[in-house]
C-alpha positions as CSV (number, residue, x, y, z in Angstrom):
1,X,-9.2,-3.9,-16.5
2,X,-7.2,-0.7,-16.9
3,X,-8.3,2.4,-15.1
4,X,-7.2,5.8,-16.4
5,X,-7.2,8.7,-14.0
6,X,-8.4,11.9,-15.4
7,X,-7.8,14.0,-12.3
8,X,-5.2,16.6,-12.0
9,X,-2.5,16.4,-9.4
10,X,-3.3,18.0,-6.1
11,X,-1.3,21.2,-5.6
12,X,0.9,21.3,-2.5
13,X,2.2,24.5,-1.0
14,X,4.8,24.9,1.8
15,X,3.4,27.3,4.3
16,X,6.2,28.9,6.3
17,X,4.6,29.9,9.6
18,X,6.0,32.3,12.2
19,X,4.5,31.4,15.5
20,X,4.4,33.3,18.8
21,X,3.3,31.6,22.0
22,X,1.5,33.5,24.7
23,X,3.7,35.4,27.2
24,X,1.0,35.8,29.8
25,X,-2.0,33.9,31.0
26,X,-5.1,34.5,28.8
27,X,-3.1,35.8,25.8
28,X,-3.7,33.9,22.5
29,X,-1.1,32.1,20.3
30,X,-0.4,34.1,17.2
31,X,0.7,32.9,13.8
32,X,1.4,34.5,10.4
33,X,2.5,33.3,7.0
34,X,6.1,34.5,6.3
35,X,5.4,34.7,2.5
36,X,1.8,36.1,2.8
37,X,1.7,38.4,5.9
38,X,-2.0,39.1,5.4
39,X,-2.7,35.5,6.3
40,X,-2.7,35.2,10.1
41,X,-4.5,33.5,12.9
42,X,-4.8,33.3,16.7
43,X,-6.0,30.6,19.0
44,X,-6.0,29.2,22.5
45,X,-3.5,26.4,21.7
46,X,-0.7,26.0,19.1
47,X,-2.7,23.3,17.3
48,X,-5.8,25.4,17.1
49,X,-3.9,28.4,15.9
50,X,-2.1,26.4,13.1
51,X,-5.3,24.7,12.0
52,X,-6.9,28.1,11.7
53,X,-3.9,29.5,9.8
54,X,-4.0,26.6,7.3
55,X,-7.7,27.2,6.6
56,X,-7.0,30.9,5.9
57,X,-3.9,30.0,3.8
58,X,-6.0,27.7,1.6
59,X,-8.7,30.3,1.2
60,X,-6.0,32.9,0.3
61,X,-4.5,30.7,-2.5
62,X,-7.8,29.5,-3.8
63,X,-9.1,33.1,-4.2
64,X,-6.2,34.0,-6.5
65,X,-6.3,30.7,-8.4
66,X,-10.0,31.0,-9.1
67,X,-9.5,34.5,-10.5
68,X,-6.4,33.3,-12.5
69,X,-4.3,35.9,-10.8
70,X,-0.7,35.4,-9.6
71,X,-0.4,34.8,-5.9
72,X,1.2,37.9,-4.3
73,X,4.0,36.2,-2.3
74,X,6.3,38.5,-0.3
75,X,9.9,38.1,-1.4
76,X,12.0,37.9,0.5
77,X,9.8,36.2,3.1
78,X,9.4,37.9,6.5
79,X,11.9,36.6,9.1
80,X,10.9,35.5,12.6
81,X,11.0,38.0,15.4
82,X,13.0,37.1,18.5
83,X,9.9,35.7,20.3
84,X,8.7,33.7,17.3
85,X,9.4,30.1,16.2
86,X,9.2,28.7,12.7
87,X,7.0,25.9,11.5
88,X,6.7,24.5,7.9
89,X,3.3,23.0,7.0
90,X,2.7,21.3,3.7
91,X,-0.8,22.4,2.6
92,X,-2.8,20.4,0.0
93,X,-5.5,22.2,-1.8
């Protein structure tokens, strides 16, 4: 038996994240996408913040793809501030 796949490949995007950890008790973690600054998130832990950002990043991309519009990436990407660290997250749609 030969099975033929008719599904399209799953798009993968590299989400370049600029992450700021809290500097005082009670402050949230903050994250933003370097190539799409309108995509940002906060959370009580690094993991929670990154998970939230990925969800927002997927929504951002899907909105433009569904409307057959080009994704408005910022070029050059924003650079990290002195108190931010970088993370790269592969995001599958």
